[in-house]
Phi, psi and omega in degrees: 000136177233151183220147174214148177237127177231122176050040177083007178249118183262128179240123179239136182235134176231128184247158178209134175284135182252085184302320185293341179255359183263156176220088183303327180299324180263014180055051181231105183242124185251133177234145170247154175222137176254129181244133175244125178248122181241132178268099179268000182276179178257015180238148174284135182232161173228135175278120182263314186207173180224155173224130178238140164251125182242120180253119175249116195328307186249020182231162181299149177297141175248147174236137181231128176235145178188167178284140173054201177224130185039050175080008182234152172236076189296146173255130182239117172287162175307132179088350180273161177225158175228135181233142176209162178237137176218187184213169180212139175256136175239155177263334185265337186089355177231125178193180176208159177225152173198167180173211179202157171255145168262121181246161176228131172282123186288335182296325184227001178076007181288128178262148179207160180261142177240124181295138167259120186295149178295133175224149183260150175234115183225129177292125186305319184288347177277352179279343183269000000 
């Protein structure tokens, strides 16, 4: 589990290898990650978009941009949290992801970036 706090917004990531959806023979490794976003600030915010950098050990870096997270652009009052689960496919079985969310303070419309901490995805049997 990894955590980072940017401008009062705490982002925590927990990853898990999904053996039942993976096929190592075809170089297809599936990971899920659960993200918890907590508004520790004193302002109401809205998550507008996301940017991901995906590193797969022996393959070119991928970048993913999109609106919201899993089809939502949640609004978080001070003290509230939003949690979601998503996934990533790797070809090597070793990788990492990191990025940022673009948030907006609703009181004044000011947009800012919130870091998504770097997290690793490693197939457990490749560690031995």
